[in-house]
N, C-alpha and C positions, 0 to 999 in steps of 0.2 A: 303896283309897288315901284313902278319905274321912276327913277330919279330920287328915290329915297334910300337912306341907309338901311340895309336889311342884313342882320346878323343871324345865321342859322346855327344854333347852339347844339345840334345833334344830327350828324350824318354819319354814315357807316361805310367806309371802304371794305370791300370783300376781299379776303385772301382765297384765291382760287386753288386751294390745296397747298400742301407743304412744299411742293415743287417750286411754288412761287417764293417761298422764304429761304430755300437752299443757299442761294448766293449771299445771303445775309447772315447765315449761321457761321459760328466759329468752325474750323475744320473738324475738331473732335465731335461737335454736335452734328455737323453735316453728315459725317460717317455713321454716327449713332442712329440718326433718324432714318438713313437709308438701310442700314443693316437690320434695324428692328421693324422695318416696314411701317413706319408711322406715315401714312398717306395724308391724313387730314386731322384737324383738331376742332372741328366743328362740334359744338355741344348741342344737346336737345333743347337749350334755351331758344335757339333760332334755327331749327332744322331746315336744311335746304329746300325740301319739298313742301314745307308748310306755307300756305298762302300768305300768312302775316309776314314771313321773312322777306319776301321779294314781291313788290306790286307787279301784277301780271304784265302791264304795258311797259315796264321797265326792264323785264328780263331779257337776257341775251340768249344765244343758242344753247348755252349750257344750263339754262334754267336759273341762273344767278343774275344779279345786277350790281352795279357799282364796283365792277372788277378793274376799271380803267379810269384814269383821271379825265379822259376825254368824255366817257360815258356819263360821269357824275356832272361835268360841266354842262353837258347838253340836256340832261334830265332834271337836275336839281339846282344848279347855280343860275344859268341863264333864264329859265322860265320864271323863277321867283325874284329875279333881279338881285341876287344875293351879292352882298359886298364881301362878306367874310363868312366861312363855314368852318365849324370846329368838328374835326374827324375823331370818332371814337371807333377803334378797331376791336371787335368782339370775336376772338379767335381761340379761346380755350387755353391760353398760356396759364391762366389762374387755376385751371382744373387738373393740371398735372400733379401727381402726388410726389414726384421728385422735384424738390425745391431747385436743384440745378438745372433740371430740364425746363422747368417753368421760367426760370430766369433767362436762360438761353433763348427760349422762343419769344419772351417779351422783348429782349434786346433786338432780336431779328425783326420783329414787328415794327418797332420804332424806327430802325434803320431803313426798313422798306417804305414806311410812311414818308420819311424824309426824301428818300431818293425818287420814289415813284409818284408821290402826291405833292408834298409841299414844295419841292424844288421845281415842279412842273406847272404849278398854278399859284400865283401870289395871293389868290383869294382864300387859300386854305391855311388853317391852323390845326393844331392836334392836341390831344390829351396824351400824357405819357402812360403807356401800358406798363404796369409794374407787376412783379411776381408777388401777389397777395399773400402767397404761402409763407413768406419770410420777410418781415419788415426791414431787416438789416439789408437784404438784398434789393428790396424796393427803394430804400433810401440811396443805395448805390446807383441805381438806375436814374433816380431823380437828379443826383448830383452830376451824372454823366451828361444828361441832356439839358440841364437847367439853363446853360449858357445860350441855347437856341431859343430866342424869344418867340419863335412860332409855336412853341409848346406852351399852352396857356393854363393847363389843368393836369392834375394827377387822377387817373382813372382806377376806380374800384367797382367791384360787383357787389350788388345789395346783399347777396346771400353767400356767406363765406364760412370760415371755421368757427368764428365766434363773433359776438356782437362788436360793432365797429367803435364803440365808445371805449372799450377796454384799453388799458395802458399799453398792451401789447402793440397797438397800433399808433401810439403817440408819436413814435419817431417819424413816421410818414407825415403826419400833420405838421410837426415841427419843421421838416424840410420844406414842405409846401409853403408854409408861412414865410420862412426865410427867404424863399426865392420868388415871392409875390405870385404863387400859383394857387388857384382854387382847387378844391377836391370835388370831383364829380362821382357820384355813386349811381351806377347804371344798373337797370334790370338785368337780371342774369344770375347765375349760380356757379359756385365751385363744386356743387353736388356732394358735399360732405354730410348734409342733413336733408331730410324730406323737405320738398318746397312748399309745404303747408305746415302750420303748427300741429296738425294732428295726424300726420302720416303722409304717405305718398299718394298723389293723385292718379287717376287712371286716364285722363285726357289732358291735352295741351291746353284746352280752354281753362281747366281748373288751375293749371300751373301759372298761366299768364295772368289771370285775374288775381291769383293769390300774391302776385308780386307787390300789390298795394299793401298787404299786411307785412311784408318783409320791410318795405320802406318805412312804415310806421314804427316797427321794432327797432330799426336801425337809427331813426330819428330820435326816438325816446332814449335810446342808449347814448347817443352823442350829447344829448341835453343833460341827462341825469348823471352820467359818468364825469361831466365837467369839462368836456372837450372845448366848449365855446368859452368857458372861463379861463382855461389854460392857454388857449390860443386866440387872443382877442382880435387878431387881424385875419383870421381864417374864415373864408366863405365856403359853404357846401352847397352844391347844386345836385338836386334829384333829377336824374335823366330818365325819361320814359316811365315815370311813376304814376301818371295820372295826377289830377288835382282836386277831384271832388271830395275825397276823403279828408282833406286837410283841415277844414274848419272844425268838424266834430272831433277830430283828433286833438287839435289844439285846445279846445274847450275841455275835453275829458282830462288831458294831461294837466292842464292849469288847475282844474278843480281838485284833483287829488294831490297835487303839489301843495296846495294851501293847507291841507290837513296833515301832510306827511313831510313838510319841507325840512324838519329836523333830521330826517334821514339823509338829505342831500344838501347840506348847508352851503356848499359852493355855488348852488343854483340860487342866486340872490335875487333874480328878477323872475317875473312870471314866465313860464316856459313859452307861452304864445308870443310874448314880446321878443324873447330871444329868437325864436323862429322866424318871426317877421323881419328881424334885423339881420340875420345871419344865413338864412336858407333861402334858395331860389329853386324854382321848378320849371322844366321845359314844358310846353303846352301840348305836345303830342305824345302819347294819345290823349285827346281832350275828351273827357268822360262826364261832362256836365250838360244839362239841358241848356239850349240857347234861346228857346222861344218863350213867350209869355213872361218875360222879365226874369227868366231863370238865371241868365248870366249876370245881370245886375245884382241879384240876390246872392249869388256865389261870391262875387267880388266884395260885397258889403260884408259877408261872413268871414272871408279871408282877412279883411281889415287892412289891406295894403294894395297899392297898385304897382308896387315895385318888386313883386316876388315872381312874376311870370316872365319867361323868356321864350322868344320865338324859336320854333324848331319845325323841321319837316319830318324828322325821324327817317329820312331816305336811307335805304330804299324799302323799309318796312311799310306795310300797306295799312296806313291809318286814315286815309281820306282819298276822295276821287279828284281828278283833275289838278287844279291849282288851289283847292280849298284848305290850304294848310292853316290859315288863320280862320278860326270859326266865326260864324256870323255873330253879330251883336257887340263886337268891340267898337267904340266910337273912335274917331280919327286920332284924338289925343292919346288914348290908351293904347291903340294900335302902334303909334309911334314909340311909346315907352317900351311896349313888349319887343318890337322888332329892333330897336336901336339903343335907346337910353338905358334901359335895364341891363342888357348884355354889356355894354360899356362900363357900367359901374361895377358889375359883377367880376369882370375879367380885366384887371389892371393892364395886363399885357396886350390886350386888344387896342387900348388907347394908343400904345406905342405903334401898333400895326397901321392904325388909321392916320396917325399924324403926317407920315410922309405923302399919303394919298391926298390929304386936304391941302398940304403945301403945294403939291404938283398941280392941283386943280386951280 
């Protein structure tokens, strides 16, 4: 990858406990967190001791990884020749039942990202963590940070309190579109509902694999509720969703839309066409076969070479060594996935790249 533009669309700075965020909390919430003994906000989506959460050779003495910008640079930026990486902090702000507490933690996370990550490495951009509990508060956080062009996306969790296409969430999409931000939907949960459609699982394996069904439900909601019709300039990125489920899902949704389109008259184009134009997916975890022409068949069924975005999902353990880009992508497609597709997906990244190209 040396000499090429490489844009990593999914890396995860790790908050090493609430003590890390205390300097970034307002005085009231700093005192509340200490008095209430809130030591951590790690959810069971990515438990610290689970092997998936931190690849073993990336862990530090605490059993975590990605706790410092220097560590991320050494382990995830330099080895892959990364030009830009987009940080998504997953730290449970959305899980708080108190909307005010959730908003306070989200603000602290974002200010911590700016001070400890973006200001320290020019290769880093980030998503705005918003209190998903309250769209009005979420919009306020978007407005607070939209002027910092290093924020390129608004971050939502795939499993929340209701489906993301509902008008309850439309103010978030309106604010994102207004400021040229994409909306990223990441694997994870607010834990308001079971993480499978039929009840609570008994293992992390079940929960993680079932994330794909949550992404399908949310994507269907966005299409059928009319989000893409209402916000014509909005792009949605599915982060850590997997990719192999997409072709069959698009086929099924389009098939039944043909017979039931009178129910959703605002969906004027076939859902598969809308999805190909407006939705992107990060490649890790890559869950499709790459041998015996499997990758070529998958890409043919997806029907677009513009939908996939390069990601390492650092520090999550999705591959060994430097094999973040699965075997089987030819050079032309690899270049699109690593650079061209991300630059088209994130308008603000083009602004980040321009000064570098001028300097070069």
